PDBQT receptor file of N, H, CA, C and O in Angstrom, charges set to zero:
ATOM      1  N   MET A   1     105.521 104.731  98.094  1.00  0.00    +0.000 N 
ATOM      2  CA  MET A   1     106.706 105.541  98.188  1.00  0.00    +0.000 C 
ATOM      3  C   MET A   1     106.731 106.483  96.989  1.00  0.00    +0.000 C 
ATOM      4  O   MET A   1     106.582 106.064  95.841  1.00  0.00    +0.000 OA
ATOM      5  N   THR A   2     106.921 107.748  97.282  1.00  0.00    +0.000 N 
ATOM      6  H   THR A   2     107.042 108.088  98.214  1.00  0.00    +0.000 HD
ATOM      7  CA  THR A   2     107.056 108.730  96.212  1.00  0.00    +0.000 C 
ATOM      8  C   THR A   2     108.354 109.507  96.406  1.00  0.00    +0.000 C 
ATOM      9  O   THR A   2     108.821 109.697  97.529  1.00  0.00    +0.000 OA
ATOM     10  N   PHE A   3     108.910 109.941  95.318  1.00  0.00    +0.000 N 
ATOM     11  H   PHE A   3     108.531 109.788  94.406  1.00  0.00    +0.000 HD
ATOM     12  CA  PHE A   3     110.122 110.742  95.344  1.00  0.00    +0.000 C 
ATOM     13  C   PHE A   3     109.784 112.124  94.813  1.00  0.00    +0.000 C 
ATOM     14  O   PHE A   3     109.089 112.260  93.806  1.00  0.00    +0.000 OA
ATOM     15  N   GLU A   4     110.272 113.132  95.484  1.00  0.00    +0.000 N 
ATOM     16  H   GLU A   4     110.837 113.022  96.302  1.00  0.00    +0.000 HD
ATOM     17  CA  GLU A   4     110.044 114.511  95.074  1.00  0.00    +0.000 C 
ATOM     18  C   GLU A   4     111.272 115.021  94.319  1.00  0.00    +0.000 C 
ATOM     19  O   GLU A   4     112.399 114.618  94.606  1.00  0.00    +0.000 OA
ATOM     20  N   LEU A   5     111.046 115.896  93.370  1.00  0.00    +0.000 N 
ATOM     21  H   LEU A   5     110.131 116.224  93.137  1.00  0.00    +0.000 HD
ATOM     22  CA  LEU A   5     112.132 116.441  92.564  1.00  0.00    +0.000 C 
ATOM     23  C   LEU A   5     113.199 117.111  93.429  1.00  0.00    +0.000 C 
ATOM     24  O   LEU A   5     114.394 116.966  93.169  1.00  0.00    +0.000 OA
ATOM     25  N   GLU A   6     112.767 117.843  94.455  1.00  0.00    +0.000 N 
ATOM     26  H   GLU A   6     111.797 117.961  94.666  1.00  0.00    +0.000 HD
ATOM     27  CA  GLU A   6     113.713 118.522  95.347  1.00  0.00    +0.000 C 
ATOM     28  C   GLU A   6     114.652 117.515  96.007  1.00  0.00    +0.000 C 
ATOM     29  O   GLU A   6     115.856 117.752  96.104  1.00  0.00    +0.000 OA
ATOM     30  N   MET A   7     114.091 116.380  96.466  1.00  0.00    +0.000 N 
ATOM     31  H   MET A   7     113.113 116.188  96.388  1.00  0.00    +0.000 HD
ATOM     32  CA  MET A   7     114.898 115.346  97.101  1.00  0.00    +0.000 C 
ATOM     33  C   MET A   7     115.878 114.746  96.094  1.00  0.00    +0.000 C 
ATOM     34  O   MET A   7     117.063 114.593  96.388  1.00  0.00    +0.000 OA
ATOM     35  N   GLU A   8     115.382 114.413  94.918  1.00  0.00    +0.000 N 
ATOM     36  H   GLU A   8     114.419 114.537  94.679  1.00  0.00    +0.000 HD
ATOM     37  CA  GLU A   8     116.242 113.820  93.892  1.00  0.00    +0.000 C 
ATOM     38  C   GLU A   8     117.380 114.772  93.517  1.00  0.00    +0.000 C 
ATOM     39  O   GLU A   8     118.522 114.341  93.361  1.00  0.00    +0.000 OA
ATOM     40  N   ASN A   9     117.073 116.049  93.375  1.00  0.00    +0.000 N 
ATOM     41  H   ASN A   9     116.145 116.399  93.502  1.00  0.00    +0.000 HD
ATOM     42  CA  ASN A   9     118.105 117.033  93.045  1.00  0.00    +0.000 C 
ATOM     43  C   ASN A   9     119.152 117.129  94.145  1.00  0.00    +0.000 C 
ATOM     44  O   ASN A   9     120.348 117.194  93.859  1.00  0.00    +0.000 OA
ATOM     45  N   ALA A  10     118.717 117.139  95.391  1.00  0.00    +0.000 N 
ATOM     46  H   ALA A  10     117.746 117.086  95.623  1.00  0.00    +0.000 HD
ATOM     47  CA  ALA A  10     119.654 117.232  96.509  1.00  0.00    +0.000 C 
ATOM     48  C   ALA A  10     120.563 116.010  96.556  1.00  0.00    +0.000 C 
ATOM     49  O   ALA A  10     121.779 116.138  96.695  1.00  0.00    +0.000 OA
ATOM     50  N   LEU A  11     119.973 114.835  96.440  1.00  0.00    +0.000 N 
ATOM     51  H   LEU A  11     118.985 114.731  96.327  1.00  0.00    +0.000 HD
ATOM     52  CA  LEU A  11     120.774 113.611  96.494  1.00  0.00    +0.000 C 
ATOM     53  C   LEU A  11     121.735 113.512  95.313  1.00  0.00    +0.000 C 
ATOM     54  O   LEU A  11     122.915 113.209  95.494  1.00  0.00    +0.000 OA
ATOM     55  N   MET A  12     121.240 113.762  94.118  1.00  0.00    +0.000 N 
ATOM     56  H   MET A  12     120.282 114.008  93.971  1.00  0.00    +0.000 HD
ATOM     57  CA  MET A  12     122.104 113.662  92.941  1.00  0.00    +0.000 C 
ATOM     58  C   MET A  12     123.191 114.735  92.955  1.00  0.00    +0.000 C 
ATOM     59  O   MET A  12     124.304 114.498  92.486  1.00  0.00    +0.000 OA
ATOM     60  N   GLY A  13     122.874 115.900  93.485  1.00  0.00    +0.000 N 
ATOM     61  H   GLY A  13     121.970 116.092  93.866  1.00  0.00    +0.000 HD
ATOM     62  CA  GLY A  13     123.893 116.940  93.619  1.00  0.00    +0.000 C 
ATOM     63  C   GLY A  13     125.030 116.486  94.509  1.00  0.00    +0.000 C 
ATOM     64  O   GLY A  13     126.200 116.688  94.184  1.00  0.00    +0.000 OA
ATOM     65  N   ASP A  14     124.687 115.869  95.637  1.00  0.00    +0.000 N 
ATOM     66  H   ASP A  14     123.737 115.705  95.901  1.00  0.00    +0.000 HD
ATOM     67  CA  ASP A  14     125.711 115.354  96.549  1.00  0.00    +0.000 C 
ATOM     68  C   ASP A  14     126.523 114.245  95.888  1.00  0.00    +0.000 C 
ATOM     69  O   ASP A  14     127.748 114.212  96.003  1.00  0.00    +0.000 OA
ATOM     70  N   ILE A  15     125.842 113.342  95.200  1.00  0.00    +0.000 N 
ATOM     71  H   ILE A  15     124.847 113.368  95.107  1.00  0.00    +0.000 HD
ATOM     72  CA  ILE A  15     126.525 112.219  94.550  1.00  0.00    +0.000 C 
ATOM     73  C   ILE A  15     127.457 112.725  93.446  1.00  0.00    +0.000 C 
ATOM     74  O   ILE A  15     128.595 112.270  93.331  1.00  0.00    +0.000 OA
ATOM     75  N   LEU A  16     126.974 113.660  92.643  1.00  0.00    +0.000 N 
ATOM     76  H   LEU A  16     126.050 114.030  92.737  1.00  0.00    +0.000 HD
ATOM     77  CA  LEU A  16     127.814 114.207  91.576  1.00  0.00    +0.000 C 
ATOM     78  C   LEU A  16     128.995 115.000  92.126  1.00  0.00    +0.000 C 
ATOM     79  O   LEU A  16     130.013 115.155  91.452  1.00  0.00    +0.000 OA
ATOM     80  N   ALA A  17     128.855 115.503  93.358  1.00  0.00    +0.000 N 
ATOM     81  H   ALA A  17     128.028 115.378  93.906  1.00  0.00    +0.000 HD
ATOM     82  CA  ALA A  17     129.946 116.232  94.005  1.00  0.00    +0.000 C 
ATOM     83  C   ALA A  17     130.950 115.284  94.660  1.00  0.00    +0.000 C 
ATOM     84  O   ALA A  17     131.944 115.727  95.236  1.00  0.00    +0.000 OA
ATOM     85  N   GLY A  18     130.686 113.973  94.567  1.00  0.00    +0.000 N 
ATOM     86  H   GLY A  18     129.879 113.613  94.099  1.00  0.00    +0.000 HD
ATOM     87  CA  GLY A  18     131.651 113.002  95.073  1.00  0.00    +0.000 C 
ATOM     88  C   GLY A  18     131.245 112.237  96.312  1.00  0.00    +0.000 C 
ATOM     89  O   GLY A  18     131.994 111.376  96.773  1.00  0.00    +0.000 OA
ATOM     90  N   THR A  19     130.081 112.526  96.862  1.00  0.00    +0.000 N 
ATOM     91  H   THR A  19     129.472 113.225  96.487  1.00  0.00    +0.000 HD
ATOM     92  CA  THR A  19     129.615 111.796  98.038  1.00  0.00    +0.000 C 
ATOM     93  C   THR A  19     129.107 110.426  97.612  1.00  0.00    +0.000 C 
ATOM     94  O   THR A  19     128.397 110.305  96.613  1.00  0.00    +0.000 OA
ATOM     95  N   GLU A  20     129.471 109.393  98.371  1.00  0.00    +0.000 N 
ATOM     96  H   GLU A  20     130.048 109.492  99.182  1.00  0.00    +0.000 HD
ATOM     97  CA  GLU A  20     128.960 108.051  98.090  1.00  0.00    +0.000 C 
ATOM     98  C   GLU A  20     127.436 108.073  98.214  1.00  0.00    +0.000 C 
ATOM     99  O   GLU A  20     126.890 108.773  99.066  1.00  0.00    +0.000 OA
ATOM    100  N   ALA A  21     126.758 107.311  97.371  1.00  0.00    +0.000 N 
ATOM    101  H   ALA A  21     127.202 106.742  96.678  1.00  0.00    +0.000 HD
ATOM    102  CA  ALA A  21     125.293 107.308  97.350  1.00  0.00    +0.000 C 
ATOM    103  C   ALA A  21     124.704 106.933  98.706  1.00  0.00    +0.000 C 
ATOM    104  O   ALA A  21     123.747 107.564  99.157  1.00  0.00    +0.000 OA
ATOM    105  N   THR A  22     125.255 105.925  99.357  1.00  0.00    +0.000 N 
ATOM    106  H   THR A  22     126.032 105.413  98.991  1.00  0.00    +0.000 HD
ATOM    107  CA  THR A  22     124.740 105.500 100.659  1.00  0.00    +0.000 C 
ATOM    108  C   THR A  22     124.904 106.604 101.694  1.00  0.00    +0.000 C 
ATOM    109  O   THR A  22     124.011 106.832 102.509  1.00  0.00    +0.000 OA
ATOM    110  N   THR A  23     126.029 107.282 101.664  1.00  0.00    +0.000 N 
ATOM    111  H   THR A  23     126.754 107.097 101.001  1.00  0.00    +0.000 HD
ATOM    112  CA  THR A  23     126.284 108.378 102.598  1.00  0.00    +0.000 C 
ATOM    113  C   THR A  23     125.316 109.528 102.345  1.00  0.00    +0.000 C 
ATOM    114  O   THR A  23     124.769 110.103 103.286  1.00  0.00    +0.000 OA
ATOM    115  N   ALA A  24     125.106 109.861 101.079  1.00  0.00    +0.000 N 
ATOM    116  H   ALA A  24     125.550 109.394 100.314  1.00  0.00    +0.000 HD
ATOM    117  CA  ALA A  24     124.185 110.947 100.729  1.00  0.00    +0.000 C 
ATOM    118  C   ALA A  24     122.762 110.613 101.162  1.00  0.00    +0.000 C 
ATOM    119  O   ALA A  24     122.070 111.457 101.730  1.00  0.00    +0.000 OA
ATOM    120  N   ALA A  25     122.327 109.390 100.895  1.00  0.00    +0.000 N 
ATOM    121  H   ALA A  25     122.889 108.704 100.434  1.00  0.00    +0.000 HD
ATOM    122  CA  ALA A  25     120.966 108.985 101.258  1.00  0.00    +0.000 C 
ATOM    123  C   ALA A  25     120.775 108.963 102.766  1.00  0.00    +0.000 C 
ATOM    124  O   ALA A  25     119.739 109.398 103.269  1.00  0.00    +0.000 OA
ATOM    125  N   THR A  26     121.764 108.461 103.487  1.00  0.00    +0.000 N 
ATOM    126  H   THR A  26     122.606 108.108 103.078  1.00  0.00    +0.000 HD
ATOM    127  CA  THR A  26     121.679 108.420 104.947  1.00  0.00    +0.000 C 
ATOM    128  C   THR A  26     121.578 109.826 105.520  1.00  0.00    +0.000 C 
ATOM    129  O   THR A  26     120.751 110.087 106.394  1.00  0.00    +0.000 OA
ATOM    130  N   ALA A  27     122.413 110.723 105.033  1.00  0.00    +0.000 N 
ATOM    131  H   ALA A  27     123.084 110.511 104.323  1.00  0.00    +0.000 HD
ATOM    132  CA  ALA A  27     122.382 112.110 105.512  1.00  0.00    +0.000 C 
ATOM    133  C   ALA A  27     121.044 112.757 105.201  1.00  0.00    +0.000 C 
ATOM    134  O   ALA A  27     120.499 113.489 106.028  1.00  0.00    +0.000 OA
ATOM    135  N   TRP A  28     120.507 112.493 104.008  1.00  0.00    +0.000 N 
ATOM    136  H   TRP A  28     120.949 111.898 103.336  1.00  0.00    +0.000 HD
ATOM    137  CA  TRP A  28     119.230 113.086 103.633  1.00  0.00    +0.000 C 
ATOM    138  C   TRP A  28     118.112 112.566 104.532  1.00  0.00    +0.000 C 
ATOM    139  O   TRP A  28     117.273 113.341 104.990  1.00  0.00    +0.000 OA
ATOM    140  N   LEU A  29     118.096 111.270 104.784  1.00  0.00    +0.000 N 
ATOM    141  H   LEU A  29     118.778 110.640 104.412  1.00  0.00    +0.000 HD
ATOM    142  CA  LEU A  29     117.061 110.704 105.659  1.00  0.00    +0.000 C 
ATOM    143  C   LEU A  29     117.161 111.254 107.074  1.00  0.00    +0.000 C 
ATOM    144  O   LEU A  29     116.138 111.523 107.704  1.00  0.00    +0.000 OA
ATOM    145  N   LYS A  30     118.372 111.426 107.583  1.00  0.00    +0.000 N 
ATOM    146  H   LYS A  30     119.203 111.208 107.072  1.00  0.00    +0.000 HD
ATOM    147  CA  LYS A  30     118.543 111.996 108.924  1.00  0.00    +0.000 C 
ATOM    148  C   LYS A  30     118.028 113.433 108.975  1.00  0.00    +0.000 C 
ATOM    149  O   LYS A  30     117.489 113.870 109.993  1.00  0.00    +0.000 OA
ATOM    150  N   ALA A  31     118.194 114.160 107.881  1.00  0.00    +0.000 N 
ATOM    151  H   ALA A  31     118.631 113.806 107.055  1.00  0.00    +0.000 HD
ATOM    152  CA  ALA A  31     117.724 115.549 107.823  1.00  0.00    +0.000 C 
ATOM    153  C   ALA A  31     116.229 115.649 107.544  1.00  0.00    +0.000 C 
ATOM    154  O   ALA A  31     115.627 116.699 107.771  1.00  0.00    +0.000 OA
ATOM    155  N   HIS A  32     115.619 114.566 107.052  1.00  0.00    +0.000 N 
ATOM    156  H   HIS A  32     116.108 113.713 106.867  1.00  0.00    +0.000 HD
ATOM    157  CA  HIS A  32     114.198 114.557 106.690  1.00  0.00    +0.000 C 
ATOM    158  C   HIS A  32     113.509 113.299 107.226  1.00  0.00    +0.000 C 
ATOM    159  O   HIS A  32     112.942 112.531 106.449  1.00  0.00    +0.000 OA
ATOM    160  N   PRO A  33     113.551 113.081 108.536  1.00  0.00    +0.000 N 
ATOM    161  CA  PRO A  33     112.991 111.844 109.099  1.00  0.00    +0.000 C 
ATOM    162  C   PRO A  33     111.484 111.705 108.904  1.00  0.00    +0.000 C 
ATOM    163  O   PRO A  33     110.943 110.607 109.034  1.00  0.00    +0.000 OA
ATOM    164  N   GLU A  34     110.811 112.793 108.599  1.00  0.00    +0.000 N 
ATOM    165  H   GLU A  34     111.251 113.685 108.494  1.00  0.00    +0.000 HD
ATOM    166  CA  GLU A  34     109.360 112.732 108.397  1.00  0.00    +0.000 C 
ATOM    167  C   GLU A  34     108.991 111.912 107.159  1.00  0.00    +0.000 C 
ATOM    168  O   GLU A  34     107.835 111.519 107.003  1.00  0.00    +0.000 OA
ATOM    169  N   THR A  35     109.945 111.656 106.294  1.00  0.00    +0.000 N 
ATOM    170  H   THR A  35     110.884 111.976 106.420  1.00  0.00    +0.000 HD
ATOM    171  CA  THR A  35     109.662 110.862 105.091  1.00  0.00    +0.000 C 
ATOM    172  C   THR A  35     109.636 109.361 105.360  1.00  0.00    +0.000 C 
ATOM    173  O   THR A  35     109.088 108.601 104.562  1.00  0.00    +0.000 OA
ATOM    174  N   ILE A  36     110.214 108.932 106.460  1.00  0.00    +0.000 N 
ATOM    175  H   ILE A  36     110.660 109.550 107.108  1.00  0.00    +0.000 HD
ATOM    176  CA  ILE A  36     110.371 107.496 106.725  1.00  0.00    +0.000 C 
ATOM    177  C   ILE A  36     109.034 106.803 106.959  1.00  0.00    +0.000 C 
ATOM    178  O   ILE A  36     108.774 105.757 106.364  1.00  0.00    +0.000 OA
ATOM    179  N   GLU A  37     108.191 107.360 107.806  1.00  0.00    +0.000 N 
ATOM    180  H   GLU A  37     108.402 108.209 108.289  1.00  0.00    +0.000 HD
ATOM    181  CA  GLU A  37     106.901 106.722 108.128  1.00  0.00    +0.000 C 
ATOM    182  C   GLU A  37     106.045 106.467 106.886  1.00  0.00    +0.000 C 
ATOM    183  O   GLU A  37     105.605 105.336 106.677  1.00  0.00    +0.000 OA
ATOM    184  N   PRO A  38     105.796 107.487 106.056  1.00  0.00    +0.000 N 
ATOM    185  CA  PRO A  38     104.962 107.225 104.873  1.00  0.00    +0.000 C 
ATOM    186  C   PRO A  38     105.591 106.216 103.909  1.00  0.00    +0.000 C 
ATOM    187  O   PRO A  38     104.881 105.396 103.326  1.00  0.00    +0.000 OA
ATOM    188  N   TRP A  39     106.900 106.268 103.739  1.00  0.00    +0.000 N 
ATOM    189  H   TRP A  39     107.476 106.934 104.212  1.00  0.00    +0.000 HD
ATOM    190  CA  TRP A  39     107.560 105.344 102.819  1.00  0.00    +0.000 C 
ATOM    191  C   TRP A  39     107.437 103.896 103.279  1.00  0.00    +0.000 C 
ATOM    192  O   TRP A  39     107.307 102.987 102.460  1.00  0.00    +0.000 OA
ATOM    193  N   LEU A  40     107.478 103.686 104.589  1.00  0.00    +0.000 N 
ATOM    194  H   LEU A  40     107.583 104.425 105.255  1.00  0.00    +0.000 HD
ATOM    195  CA  LEU A  40     107.514 102.320 105.110  1.00  0.00    +0.000 C 
ATOM    196  C   LEU A  40     106.195 101.878 105.736  1.00  0.00    +0.000 C 
ATOM    197  O   LEU A  40     106.163 100.921 106.510  1.00  0.00    +0.000 OA
ATOM    198  N   GLU A  41     105.121 102.563 105.409  1.00  0.00    +0.000 N 
ATOM    199  H   GLU A  41     105.147 103.340 104.780  1.00  0.00    +0.000 HD
ATOM    200  CA  GLU A  41     103.804 102.184 105.925  1.00  0.00    +0.000 C 
ATOM    201  C   GLU A  41     103.497 100.739 105.522  1.00  0.00    +0.000 C 
ATOM    202  O   GLU A  41     103.531 100.390 104.342  1.00  0.00    +0.000 OA
ATOM    203  N   GLY A  42     103.200  99.918 106.510  1.00  0.00    +0.000 N 
ATOM    204  H   GLY A  42     103.172 100.202 107.469  1.00  0.00    +0.000 HD
ATOM    205  CA  GLY A  42     102.867  98.518 106.268  1.00  0.00    +0.000 C 
ATOM    206  C   GLY A  42     104.064  97.592 106.149  1.00  0.00    +0.000 C 
ATOM    207  O   GLY A  42     103.890  96.382 106.004  1.00  0.00    +0.000 OA
ATOM    208  N   VAL A  43     105.273  98.129 106.208  1.00  0.00    +0.000 N 
ATOM    209  H   VAL A  43     105.415  99.112 106.326  1.00  0.00    +0.000 HD
ATOM    210  CA  VAL A  43     106.488  97.314 106.107  1.00  0.00    +0.000 C 
ATOM    211  C   VAL A  43     106.907  96.883 107.503  1.00  0.00    +0.000 C 
ATOM    212  O   VAL A  43     106.879  97.678 108.442  1.00  0.00    +0.000 OA
ATOM    213  N   THR A  44     107.296  95.623 107.633  1.00  0.00    +0.000 N 
ATOM    214  H   THR A  44     107.320  94.977 106.870  1.00  0.00    +0.000 HD
ATOM    215  CA  THR A  44     107.765  95.109 108.919  1.00  0.00    +0.000 C 
ATOM    216  C   THR A  44     109.147  94.485 108.759  1.00  0.00    +0.000 C 
ATOM    217  O   THR A  44     109.583  94.165 107.653  1.00  0.00    +0.000 OA
ATOM    218  N   THR A  45     109.815  94.324 109.881  1.00  0.00    +0.000 N 
ATOM    219  H   THR A  45     109.461  94.584 110.780  1.00  0.00    +0.000 HD
ATOM    220  CA  THR A  45     111.085  93.608 109.899  1.00  0.00    +0.000 C 
ATOM    221  C   THR A  45     110.788  92.114 109.808  1.00  0.00    +0.000 C 
ATOM    222  O   THR A  45     109.626  91.709 109.841  1.00  0.00    +0.000 OA
ATOM    223  N   LEU A  46     111.817  91.305 109.696  1.00  0.00    +0.000 N 
ATOM    224  H   LEU A  46     112.761  91.634 109.669  1.00  0.00    +0.000 HD
ATOM    225  CA  LEU A  46     111.623  89.852 109.670  1.00  0.00    +0.000 C 
ATOM    226  C   LEU A  46     110.950  89.355 110.943  1.00  0.00    +0.000 C 
ATOM    227  O   LEU A  46     110.252  88.341 110.932  1.00  0.00    +0.000 OA
ATOM    228  N   GLU A  47     111.167  90.079 112.042  1.00  0.00    +0.000 N 
ATOM    229  H   GLU A  47     111.734  90.903 112.051  1.00  0.00    +0.000 HD
ATOM    230  CA  GLU A  47     110.570  89.703 113.323  1.00  0.00    +0.000 C 
ATOM    231  C   GLU A  47     109.146  90.219 113.481  1.00  0.00    +0.000 C 
ATOM    232  O   GLU A  47     108.479  89.900 114.465  1.00  0.00    +0.000 OA
ATOM    233  N   GLY A  48     108.674  91.009 112.529  1.00  0.00    +0.000 N 
ATOM    234  H   GLY A  48     109.216  91.268 111.729  1.00  0.00    +0.000 HD
ATOM    235  CA  GLY A  48     107.317  91.534 112.584  1.00  0.00    +0.000 C 
ATOM    236  C   GLY A  48     107.187  92.907 113.209  1.00  0.00    +0.000 C 
ATOM    237  O   GLY A  48     106.073  93.408 113.362  1.00  0.00    +0.000 OA
ATOM    238  N   ALA A  49     108.302  93.531 113.575  1.00  0.00    +0.000 N 
ATOM    239  H   ALA A  49     109.207  93.124 113.451  1.00  0.00    +0.000 HD
ATOM    240  CA  ALA A  49     108.272  94.875 114.156  1.00  0.00    +0.000 C 
ATOM    241  C   ALA A  49     108.081  95.904 113.033  1.00  0.00    +0.000 C 
ATOM    242  O   ALA A  49     108.407  95.625 111.879  1.00  0.00    +0.000 OA
ATOM    243  N   PRO A  50     107.557  97.083 113.362  1.00  0.00    +0.000 N 
ATOM    244  CA  PRO A  50     107.381  98.123 112.346  1.00  0.00    +0.000 C 
ATOM    245  C   PRO A  50     108.709  98.499 111.680  1.00  0.00    +0.000 C 
ATOM    246  O   PRO A  50     109.704  98.759 112.356  1.00  0.00    +0.000 OA
ATOM    247  N   GLY A  51     108.705  98.522 110.365  1.00  0.00    +0.000 N 
ATOM    248  H   GLY A  51     107.897  98.310 109.815  1.00  0.00    +0.000 HD
ATOM    249  CA  GLY A  51     109.922  98.832 109.622  1.00  0.00    +0.000 C 
ATOM    250  C   GLY A  51     110.429 100.241 109.855  1.00  0.00    +0.000 C 
ATOM    251  O   GLY A  51     111.638 100.456 109.941  1.00  0.00    +0.000 OA
ATOM    252  N   ALA A  52     109.526 101.203 109.958  1.00  0.00    +0.000 N 
ATOM    253  H   ALA A  52     108.544 101.028 109.888  1.00  0.00    +0.000 HD
ATOM    254  CA  ALA A  52     109.940 102.595 110.151  1.00  0.00    +0.000 C 
ATOM    255  C   ALA A  52     110.722 102.756 111.450  1.00  0.00    +0.000 C 
ATOM    256  O   ALA A  52     111.727 103.466 111.486  1.00  0.00    +0.000 OA
ATOM    257  N   ALA A  53     110.271 102.108 112.503  1.00  0.00    +0.000 N 
ATOM    258  H   ALA A  53     109.455 101.531 112.473  1.00  0.00    +0.000 HD
ATOM    259  CA  ALA A  53     110.975 102.194 113.785  1.00  0.00    +0.000 C 
ATOM    260  C   ALA A  53     112.370 101.594 113.672  1.00  0.00    +0.000 C 
ATOM    261  O   ALA A  53     113.323 102.120 114.247  1.00  0.00    +0.000 OA
ATOM    262  N   ALA A  54     112.491 100.506 112.941  1.00  0.00    +0.000 N 
ATOM    263  H   ALA A  54     111.717 100.079 112.474  1.00  0.00    +0.000 HD
ATOM    264  CA  ALA A  54     113.793  99.863 112.757  1.00  0.00    +0.000 C 
ATOM    265  C   ALA A  54     114.744 100.767 111.980  1.00  0.00    +0.000 C 
ATOM    266  O   ALA A  54     115.924 100.872 112.316  1.00  0.00    +0.000 OA
ATOM    267  N   VAL A  55     114.230 101.416 110.943  1.00  0.00    +0.000 N 
ATOM    268  H   VAL A  55     113.272 101.330 110.670  1.00  0.00    +0.000 HD
ATOM    269  CA  VAL A  55     115.069 102.318 110.152  1.00  0.00    +0.000 C 
ATOM    270  C   VAL A  55     115.487 103.515 110.993  1.00  0.00    +0.000 C 
ATOM    271  O   VAL A  55     116.652 103.913 110.968  1.00  0.00    +0.000 OA
ATOM    272  N   LYS A  56     114.556 104.087 111.732  1.00  0.00    +0.000 N 
ATOM    273  H   LYS A  56     113.610 103.764 111.752  1.00  0.00    +0.000 HD
ATOM    274  CA  LYS A  56     114.889 105.227 112.585  1.00  0.00    +0.000 C 
ATOM    275  C   LYS A  56     115.948 104.845 113.611  1.00  0.00    +0.000 C 
ATOM    276  O   LYS A  56     116.874 105.615 113.865  1.00  0.00    +0.000 OA
ATOM    277  N   ALA A  57     115.815 103.670 114.197  1.00  0.00    +0.000 N 
ATOM    278  H   ALA A  57     115.063 103.045 113.991  1.00  0.00    +0.000 HD
ATOM    279  CA  ALA A  57     116.807 103.216 115.172  1.00  0.00    +0.000 C 
ATOM    280  C   ALA A  57     118.170 103.039 114.509  1.00  0.00    +0.000 C 
ATOM    281  O   ALA A  57     119.193 103.419 115.079  1.00  0.00    +0.000 OA
ATOM    282  N   ALA A  58     118.189 102.471 113.321  1.00  0.00    +0.000 N 
ATOM    283  H   ALA A  58     117.359 102.163 112.857  1.00  0.00    +0.000 HD
ATOM    284  CA  ALA A  58     119.448 102.267 112.605  1.00  0.00    +0.000 C 
ATOM    285  C   ALA A  58     120.117 103.593 112.252  1.00  0.00    +0.000 C 
ATOM    286  O   ALA A  58     121.343 103.677 112.183  1.00  0.00    +0.000 OA
ATOM    287  N   LEU A  59     119.311 104.623 112.029  1.00  0.00    +0.000 N 
ATOM    288  H   LEU A  59     118.314 104.555 112.085  1.00  0.00    +0.000 HD
ATOM    289  CA  LEU A  59     119.836 105.948 111.699  1.00  0.00    +0.000 C 
ATOM    290  C   LEU A  59     120.162 106.769 112.944  1.00  0.00    +0.000 C 
ATOM    291  O   LEU A  59     120.707 107.868 112.841  1.00  0.00    +0.000 OA
ATOM    292  N   GLY A  60     119.830 106.241 114.111  1.00  0.00    +0.000 N 
ATOM    293  H   GLY A  60     119.387 105.348 114.194  1.00  0.00    +0.000 HD
ATOM    294  CA  GLY A  60     120.076 106.969 115.351  1.00  0.00    +0.000 C 
ATOM    295  C   GLY A  60     119.087 108.085 115.599  1.00  0.00    +0.000 C 
ATOM    296  O   GLY A  60     119.411 109.079 116.248  1.00  0.00    +0.000 OA
ATOM    297  N   LEU A  61     117.869 107.922 115.080  1.00  0.00    +0.000 N 
ATOM    298  H   LEU A  61     117.606 107.114 114.552  1.00  0.00    +0.000 HD
ATOM    299  CA  LEU A  61     116.833 108.953 115.243  1.00  0.00    +0.000 C 
ATOM    300  C   LEU A  61     115.898 108.611 116.377  1.00  0.00    +0.000 C 
ATOM    301  O   LEU A  61     114.966 109.364 116.658  1.00  0.00    +0.000 OA
TER     302      LEU A  61
């Protein structure tokens, strides 16, 4: 998992403007779903399903 400066700036800008961190992160992930697969490569749910698919489903993607 890597974090890019642009992403960090966007998230921290939202948080400093009063957005809850969870809300800011959720909105950012919904706007940038292409980041989910690389971040969760090799991660599975407790049931053994791919983690990225579970996160996308939870986000409604």
